[in-house]
N, C-alpha and C positions, 0 to 999 in steps of 0.2 A: 734749273727750269727750264719748261717749256715752252716751247712753239708751238702753231697751224697754221698751215699751207693747206691752200683747196688749187688744184689746176687738174690740169688736161690729164691726162692717162698716161702720152705718150713722153710728155715732159716734166712731169710732177717726182722724179729722182729724182733729177736736173739743178743740183747746189750750188751753181755757177755764178749766179747773176745773170748769167745769158741775157733772162726776159728785159731783167733793168735796164740791160746794155743794148737791146734791139729796139725797146719802146721807151723805154723811160719812165715816169709814173709821177706820181706827186708831190716824190719828194727828192727826182732822180730829172737830168735829161739825159737823152740816149749815148751811150758812149758810155757810160758811167757802170759800171758793170754793181748789183745790190741786190740780195734777198729781201724781201717784201713779207712777212708772218705774223701771226697774228702773237697774244699774248691768251686770248682760248678760242679752245674749236667755235664754238658760235658764232665770236666776235669774226672767226675768222670766212664763214658762209656766209653771214652777212655783207660782210666787202666782198668779195666774190661774186656775190647776185650787186648788189650797188653798184660794180666796178663793169658785172658786163652785162646786166640787164636780167630783168624774166623773160626770155625765150626759151622756150623750148631747143632751140639748137645747143646753144654755150649749156642750158644744165643736163647735158649727154657726157658720157667719158670722159667722166672726171674721179679722181681722186681725191683722200689725205695725206698729206706726208705731216709724219706723225717727229719733232726734232727736240734732240737731249742737248742744253746746251748747259757745262759745266759748271758748277757756281766758283764764280770770283773772276768770272773774268772782266774786260770792262768794260760799262753800261755808260752812258752817258741819256742823259733827259730832256729833251724841250717840256716844256712847263705850258701850260696852254695861256697863260696870263702874258706867258711873251712871245707871242705870235701877233701878229697881225690882225687889225679889227674882220678883216676879211678871208681868213684863214678856211674856214672852211666853202669857202665860193667852187663854183665848178663853169671852167676848169678851173684847177691849182692855181693861183695867181704866183705868178716866178718868181717870188722871193723865198716859195716856202725851197721851191727849185735850188736857189742858191743858197738856201740852213743846209737840206738834204749833200749838198758836193761839196761845200766848205768841210763839214763832216767828214766824209770818205779821204778828200783828198788832205785832211790831220793828222788821219787815224789815232785820233785821240780813245779810240773805243774799240772793241765789236759789235758794238752791238749804243742799237740810237733805238730808244723808246720814245714815239708820238702819238702825241692824243689820237685817239679817235674817233671821228664824227657823228658816224655811224649812233655809237652805247655812249653817253659820258661816265666818264672815268675809267675807262677802259684805257688800252696801248695797243697800238699794233707798235710791231718790233721789225724792224731793219737792220739785218747782217751785213756786213762787211765781205765780201767773199775773199778780198784781198788782206785783211788784216791775220798779222801773224799769227793770233792767237783762234782764228779759222777752224783749227787743225782741231778742235776743244766742239767745235758743235756738230755731232750725229741725224743723221736716219735714223730713228730709232725703228718705224715703222711705215709704212703706206698701205690702205685700206680703200677702198671700191667704196664709192660717196654714193648713196641712192639722195636724189633727192625726195623731198616731200613733194607729191602730187600735189600739192594746192598752191606750189610756188610757181607752178608752171601758167602761162598769161593763159585766161581765159579769151577766147572769139567771142 
């Protein structure tokens, strides 16, 4: 399985989940390490843009991390029909964070597939860097990402 992340150049090689621990996210509170990725490169780009907003300062100094996850690792999935009606609200409802934290604490699986809001029938991938199978996640390569200039906010 491949997964993709977009991030600032200086942090892109960090697979420790430190960003999730420091800042939290839709599926976790701060203090819990988790690595956010997407099942496709296009989704990773869209997720980054929706998270940061389309502002020129946020679309600079970016790289793509190409991750490889060995076949046969443990994977859990949250089906969209199992989520509360307001699951796609912003800010994220608190019960999504609880679902993510419960998954992390349980160490039930290395991967948690969660529905993507921005692209129907697509998934974001949460990776537990403290899971025993984490050694089966590797950074294949990192490449600079030059966003399409049309993504920049027009004045």
